[in-house]
C-alpha positions, 0 to 999 in steps of 0.5 A: 319125862326122859332123863335128858329132858329132866336134866335140862329142866333141873339145870335151867331151874338152877339157872346154870349153864352146862359149864357150871353144871359140869364144874359142880359134877367134876365132869366135862361140858361135853359130857353134860351136852351128851347127856342132855342130847340123849346120847348117853347116861352118867355113871353111877357116881355122877348120878349120885352127885346129880341126886345130891345136887338137885335134892331128888332121888335117882328114881326121879331122874331115871325111868325103870328102863333107863336104870336097867340100860344104865346098869347094863352099860355099867356092867359092860364098862366094868368088864372092859376095865377088868379085861384091860387090867388083866391084859395089862398085867399079862403084858407086864409079865412078858418082861420075865422073858428077859430074865427067866431061863427060857432059852435053849443053848447047845452044849456039846451033845446037850441042850441047856436052858439058860436066860437070854443074856447067858446064851452065846448061841443067839446072834445079834439080830435075834437078840435084839428081837428077843429084847424088843418084843418083851419091852413092847409088851411091857410098854403096852401093859403100862398103857393098859393099866394107866388108861383103864379108867379113862378110855372109851369102849372104842379105845378099849377095843383098840388096846385089846386088839393090839395086845392080842396081835402083839402077843400072837406075833411074839409067839410066832417069833419064838416058834420060828426061832425054836424056843419052846419054853418062851413060846409056852409061856407066851402061849399060856398068856395068850390063852388066858386073854382069849378066855377072858375075851370070850367071857366078856363077849358072852356077857355083852351078848347076854 
């Protein structure tokens, strides 16, 4: 018997509705409906709760193939969460662009490296751009860290793509305004993100 059929049987034996089972497991009724329709599996914590609730082992709930599939899904989800967490931390660190001495200032025949707000060479429009992009990255970083345990795979992909695009566009801005040190910092963050994405995709393929 497949998991979805087994779950329906156990629920009906208790004479529970999907809403009542959802309350017992602290999940949504939609999640129960999805499981019973064979459109997905609960995570490990929910499986443990089901096992306890119906007094049966997890092996009785899932077949060997279903357990393998669940483990693979769990690994992919954990990897996505890890990726979003690292992306979030890197995007949070972009706020350092507002405070670290990463900007070039011409002083007679010399070029000094100063912080953003100590650079009189920066015009108003460029200053606004230098302020806006780190704040955008900071905001996206906060969103990534806060939502890492609540987003779906589709949302994970949207967030990761947004982070990469914003990072790439920021690098382009700093390159075109001749700020090599700020560019180098952002490029380092970008490389870390790309490496993590490659590892994540490799794990999904395997």
